[in-house]
C-alpha positions in Angstrom: 105.6 237.1 102.5 104.3 237.7 99.0 100.9 236.3 98.1 102.5 234.4 95.2 104.7 232.5 97.7 101.5 231.4 99.6 100.0 229.8 96.5 102.1 226.5 96.7 101.3 226.2 100.4 97.6 226.7 99.7 97.7 224.0 97.0 99.4 221.5 99.3 96.8 222.2 102.1 94.0 221.7 99.7 95.4 218.4 98.4 95.9 217.1 101.9 92.3 218.0 102.7 90.8 216.6 99.5 92.9 213.4 99.4 90.4 211.3 101.5 87.7 212.2 99.0 89.6 210.4 96.2 89.1 207.1 98.2 85.7 208.0 99.6 84.5 208.5 96.1 84.8 204.7 95.7 81.6 203.5 97.4 83.1 200.1 98.1 86.2 201.2 100.0 86.9 200.8 103.7 89.8 200.9 106.0 91.6 197.8 107.3 90.3 195.9 110.2 86.8 195.1 111.4 84.3 196.9 113.6 84.3 195.5 117.1 81.3 193.5 118.1 78.6 195.4 119.9 75.8 194.4 122.2 72.7 195.9 120.7 70.8 196.8 123.8 68.9 199.8 122.5 69.6 203.5 122.7 68.5 205.3 125.8 68.5 208.7 124.1 68.3 210.1 120.6 72.0 210.4 119.6 72.9 211.2 116.0 75.5 209.2 114.1 78.9 210.9 114.2 80.0 209.5 110.8 78.7 208.1 107.6 81.8 206.4 106.2 85.4 205.4 107.3 86.8 208.4 105.5 85.2 210.8 107.9 87.2 209.2 110.8 90.7 210.2 111.7 93.7 208.0 111.2 92.9 204.3 111.2 89.6 204.6 113.0 86.5 203.1 111.3 82.9 204.3 111.2 81.0 201.5 113.1 77.4 201.2 114.0 76.7 201.0 117.7 73.6 201.2 119.9 73.0 204.9 119.3 74.2 205.3 115.7 77.6 205.2 114.1 80.8 206.6 115.5 84.5 206.5 114.8 86.2 203.6 116.8 89.5 201.8 116.7 89.1 198.7 114.5 90.0 195.2 115.7 92.6 193.3 113.7 91.4 190.6 111.4 93.4 187.4 112.0 93.8 186.0 108.6 96.7 184.2 107.1 95.4 184.8 103.6 98.0 186.4 101.5 95.9 187.2 98.4 92.2 187.0 97.9 90.6 186.2 94.6 89.6 188.9 92.1 91.5 191.8 90.7 92.0 195.3 92.0 90.0 198.0 90.2 91.8 200.1 87.7 92.7 203.5 89.1 92.4 206.6 87.0 94.5 209.5 88.1 97.1 209.9 90.8 97.2 211.7 94.1 99.3 214.8 94.3 99.9 214.3 98.0 103.5 213.3 99.0 103.5 209.9 100.7 99.7 209.3 100.9 98.7 207.1 103.9 98.0 203.4 103.3 94.9 202.1 105.1 96.0 198.5 104.6 99.1 196.6 103.4 97.8 193.1 102.5 94.5 191.4 101.6 94.4 189.6 104.9 93.8 192.9 106.7 90.5 193.5 104.9 87.1 192.2 105.9 85.1 189.7 103.9 86.1 189.5 100.2 87.7 193.0 100.1 91.2 193.3 98.8 94.0 195.7 99.7 94.4 197.7 96.5 96.3 200.8 95.4 93.9 203.7 95.0 94.4 207.3 93.9 95.9 208.2 97.3 97.3 205.2 99.0 96.0 201.7 99.6 92.6 200.8 100.9 90.3 197.8 101.2 88.1 197.7 98.2 85.6 195.4 96.6 87.5 193.5 93.8 86.5 193.2 90.2 85.6 189.7 89.2 88.1 187.8 87.1 
């Protein structure tokens, strides 16, 4: 295989790797669902956190604080019949080059607190809305 034919493959791999950074760059973006409740009973050892944000977790997992730091866990569904929350989605500058980027939410009711499900550079995510 010629090196020139590897270039498009390398570009696609790079875009797939960098795509989460486009959302992570927004400090007020999280994945759908909520962190499960935890019983804070103290940590028996000195474990380090396994993640700092949702975007370091695979798939739909969220970075949630537990007894011994934060780790990636399966979120619990938010039972909300709210179809649309107040506020507007932030303006997105640029567009993801990834084919069919993953959506981390589909509607506002899947997002915690006052976050809205908004289109980002690479798919939808729960973000802090701009005030109307």
